[in-house]
C-alpha angles and dihedrals in degrees: 000000000000088000125147092266089065096099093053090049093048092052093047090049091053091050091048093047090047094058120090114356093009097248126191125254133222125194113209123199114191111206116195114247091235091050092221098122094045117161123228111291090213093051091047091050091050091048092048089051090050093051090050092045088055092050097256134125127242128210131181114207122191109217141134092224110057096184092053091046094054091048091049092052093045090054093045092057094037091244117186098191136036122197116203133168124249114264122280088198121114119250089248093060088045089058093056104037142017115252130221093265095052089047092051091049092049094046097044094083122193096309100063125055117212121210116196111204124201119222141166094275095055117122097225106149093341090144094044101054122071125197133201123253110225092205095058102050094264099314111162124240138170115258 
């Protein structure tokens, strides 16, 4: 997605690819066709540089369906594993629609393993935990 969790996912993908037969790794960024949900160009450039520094390959795909785009690329390169980040979506959104990760898992079939990696940006329990605001005398608020 080009989000801040990208560095952690790239490093995990490298470690995953290095285990066993020493496979290659490919980072895929899916850019929406309309360009409205574009990620930070600076962050994408940094992540691309990290992929290349670690010996991987980087590909940008333009598509409206990120899950299908990832699955299509994985099948084109005969990938055996996909590494994705845990959702950043709220639990409320998860109740009403499937996310990209769930769609990738469902579409991967028996020939591609999908690893879901937790990270600091994941939405696990975001709506359930409250934190104190230092500027309001400890008044609680939702993040």
